[in-house]
Backbone as a printed PyTorch tensor [residue, N CA C, xyz], in Angstrom:
tensor([[[ 62.1840,  36.9240,  -4.2390],
         [ 62.7950,  36.1290,  -5.2920],
         [ 62.9880,  34.8180,  -4.7470]],

        [[ 63.4690,  34.5350,  -3.5150],
         [ 63.8400,  33.4980,  -3.0650],
         [ 62.5650,  32.4940,  -2.8710]],

        [[ 61.5590,  33.1010,  -2.4180],
         [ 60.2890,  32.2620,  -2.0510],
         [ 60.0850,  31.3940,  -3.2740]],

        [[ 60.1500,  32.1290,  -4.3280],
         [ 59.5000,  31.4280,  -5.5580],
         [ 60.7010,  30.6030,  -6.3380]],

        [[ 62.0960,  30.4580,  -5.8140],
         [ 63.0130,  29.9410,  -6.3870],
         [ 63.7430,  30.4500,  -7.6670]],

        [[ 63.4040,  31.6450,  -7.9550],
         [ 63.8510,  32.1960,  -9.0500],
         [ 65.3480,  32.3140,  -9.3980]],

        [[ 65.8030,  32.0730, -10.2210],
         [ 67.4280,  32.1240, -10.3190],
         [ 67.9000,  33.3540, -10.6540]],

        [[ 68.5490,  34.2100, -10.2360],
         [ 69.1050,  35.5110, -10.1930],
         [ 70.3430,  35.3780, -10.8200]],

        [[ 70.6890,  36.5540, -11.3230],
         [ 72.3700,  36.9340, -11.5440],
         [ 72.3220,  38.4240, -11.5950]],

        [[ 73.8280,  38.6590, -11.4750],
         [ 74.2100,  40.2170, -11.6010],
         [ 75.3400,  40.0910, -12.2080]],

        [[ 75.4740,  41.0690, -13.2790],
         [ 76.5020,  41.1130, -14.0810],
         [ 77.0750,  42.5140, -13.8150]],

        [[ 78.4080,  43.0150, -14.3280],
         [ 79.1230,  43.8420, -14.3510],
         [ 78.2000,  44.7790, -15.0440]],

        [[ 77.3080,  44.7260, -16.0410],
         [ 76.7610,  45.9470, -16.6770],
         [ 75.4490,  46.6070, -15.4710]],

        [[ 74.9780,  45.4500, -14.5390],
         [ 74.1390,  45.8620, -13.6940],
         [ 74.7970,  46.8250, -12.7000]],

        [[ 76.0100,  46.4370, -12.1990],
         [ 76.9080,  47.4330, -11.2250],
         [ 77.2170,  48.6940, -12.1470]],

        [[ 77.3270,  48.6310, -13.0160],
         [ 77.4250,  49.9480, -13.6590],
         [ 76.4490,  50.8940, -13.9630]],

        [[ 75.5760,  50.0730, -14.3800],
         [ 73.9600,  50.9880, -13.9770],
         [ 73.6570,  51.4520, -12.5990]],

        [[ 73.9820,  50.6290, -11.6930],
         [ 73.5160,  50.9120, -10.1730],
         [ 74.4690,  52.0680,  -9.8030]],

        [[ 75.6100,  52.0910, -10.2620],
         [ 76.6520,  53.0790,  -9.8870],
         [ 76.2140,  54.6000, -10.4420]],

        [[ 76.0330,  54.3490, -11.8900],
         [ 75.6180,  55.6100, -12.4210],
         [ 74.1420,  56.1460, -11.8970]],

        [[ 73.2760,  55.4750, -11.3610],
         [ 72.0870,  55.7210, -10.8760],
         [ 72.3510,  56.5660,  -9.5750]],

        [[ 73.3460,  56.1880,  -8.6960],
         [ 73.4360,  56.5740,  -7.5620],
         [ 74.3150,  58.0840,  -7.8890]],

        [[ 75.1960,  58.0700,  -8.9620],
         [ 75.7690,  59.3950,  -9.2910],
         [ 74.7910,  60.5300,  -9.7460]],

        [[ 73.7680,  60.2020, -10.4950],
         [ 72.6810,  60.9060, -10.9730],
         [ 71.7110,  61.3390,  -9.6850]],

        [[ 71.6400,  60.6050,  -8.8580],
         [ 70.7040,  60.9300,  -7.6590],
         [ 71.3750,  61.9380,  -6.9410]],

        [[ 72.7020,  61.9440,  -6.7840],
         [ 73.4290,  62.7930,  -5.9010],
         [ 73.9570,  64.2360,  -6.5950]],

        [[ 73.4490,  64.3980,  -7.7950],
         [ 73.7180,  65.8190,  -8.6600],
         [ 72.6340,  66.5040,  -7.8770]],

        [[ 73.3480,  67.9010,  -8.0680],
         [ 72.6620,  69.2930,  -7.5310],
         [ 71.4310,  69.2220,  -8.0080]],

        [[ 71.1580,  68.5900,  -9.6130],
         [ 69.8490,  69.0330, -10.1840],
         [ 68.9230,  68.1760,  -9.2770]],

        [[ 68.9840,  67.0000,  -8.9320],
         [ 68.3100,  66.1740,  -8.3470],
         [ 68.0030,  66.3130,  -6.6610]],

        [[ 68.9650,  66.7560,  -6.1800],
         [ 69.1220,  66.6360,  -4.5550],
         [ 69.7850,  68.0900,  -4.2070]],

        [[ 68.7270,  68.9850,  -3.5620],
         [ 68.9510,  70.2540,  -3.0750],
         [ 68.4560,  70.5390,  -1.6520]],

        [[ 68.9070,  71.5300,  -0.8510],
         [ 68.6700,  71.6300,   0.5070],
         [ 67.0920,  72.2360,   0.0310]],

        [[ 66.2820,  72.0500,   1.1750],
         [ 65.0770,  72.6430,   1.1670],
         [ 65.0110,  74.2430,   1.1870]],

        [[ 64.2010,  75.0780,   0.2730],
         [ 63.8720,  76.4420,   0.7280],
         [ 62.7330,  76.8680,   1.5330]],

        [[ 63.2040,  77.5500,   2.8250],
         [ 62.1160,  77.9300,   3.6310],
         [ 61.6330,  79.4230,   3.5390]],

        [[ 61.4920,  79.7280,   2.2980],
         [ 60.8220,  81.1090,   2.0380],
         [ 59.0390,  81.0410,   1.5010]],

        [[ 58.5670,  79.9720,   2.4110],
         [ 57.4710,  79.8390,   2.0140],
         [ 56.8990,  78.9830,   0.9230]],

        [[ 57.6950,  78.5110,   0.0470],
         [ 57.5570,  77.4280,  -1.0930],
         [ 56.9330,  76.0840,  -0.0600]],

        [[ 56.0350,  75.6850,  -0.4390],
         [ 55.2710,  74.2400,   0.0060],
         [ 56.1130,  73.2260,  -0.0040]],

        [[ 56.0830,  72.2820,   0.9570],
         [ 56.4080,  70.9290,   0.7390],
         [ 55.4480,  70.1420,   0.5190]],

        [[ 55.9260,  69.1400,  -0.2830],
         [ 54.7490,  67.9850,  -0.5560],
         [ 55.0070,  66.6580,   0.2180]],

        [[ 53.9700,  66.0890,   0.5000],
         [ 54.5130,  64.6440,   0.9680],
         [ 53.9830,  63.5270,   0.1650]],

        [[ 54.7490,  62.8370,  -0.4040],
         [ 54.3610,  61.5010,  -1.4470],
         [ 54.5070,  60.2360,  -0.4890]],

        [[ 53.5220,  59.5190,  -0.4130],
         [ 53.5000,  58.1760,   0.4580],
         [ 53.2510,  57.4020,  -0.6170]],

        [[ 53.1820,  56.0070,  -0.2910],
         [ 52.9770,  54.7150,  -0.8270],
         [ 53.2670,  53.4110,   0.0120]],

        [[ 52.4180,  52.8440,   0.0920],
         [ 52.6270,  51.3490,   0.9310],
         [ 51.7550,  50.1970,   0.3890]],

        [[ 52.2000,  48.9620,   0.9860],
         [ 51.5030,  47.7610,   0.5140],
         [ 51.6480,  46.9520,   1.7630]],

        [[ 51.2240,  45.7580,   1.7240],
         [ 50.9710,  44.7310,   2.9680],
         [ 52.2610,  44.6520,   3.2930]],

        [[ 53.4510,  44.9510,   2.7440],
         [ 54.7260,  44.5660,   3.1300],
         [ 55.5420,  45.6500,   3.5580]],

        [[ 55.1350,  46.7660,   3.6100],
         [ 55.8530,  48.0400,   3.8720],
         [ 55.3520,  49.2830,   3.3540]],

        [[ 56.1010,  50.3610,   3.7860],
         [ 55.7750,  51.9000,   3.2430],
         [ 56.8350,  52.6140,   2.9070]],

        [[ 56.8230,  53.6960,   2.2040],
         [ 57.6560,  54.5890,   2.0290],
         [ 57.1720,  56.0850,   1.7950]],

        [[ 57.9210,  56.6470,   1.8900],
         [ 57.6350,  58.5400,   1.8350],
         [ 58.6460,  59.2090,   1.4940]],

        [[ 58.2070,  60.3340,   0.6630],
         [ 59.1880,  61.2550,   0.3740],
         [ 58.7600,  62.6740,   0.5230]],

        [[ 59.4930,  63.4280,   0.9840],
         [ 59.2800,  64.7350,   1.4750],
         [ 59.7260,  65.5400,   0.1300]],

        [[ 59.0280,  66.1440,  -0.6830],
         [ 59.6490,  67.1270,  -1.7810],
         [ 59.1290,  68.5210,  -1.5880]],

        [[ 59.7170,  69.3260,  -2.4010],
         [ 59.4780,  70.6510,  -2.5980],
         [ 59.5850,  71.0450,  -3.9230]]])
């Protein structure tokens, strides 16, 4: 964003949405310990010229 000199703004509503998203991601329904009972693991990855990321899911 800085490269293209775009004006950015961050309001209280953005902070509230960000905090709510963090709370949801930490809920038990989303974040659980893995099961080592033979249930397979799945690696999900993505990349581009600037970097890469991966998730280990079950």
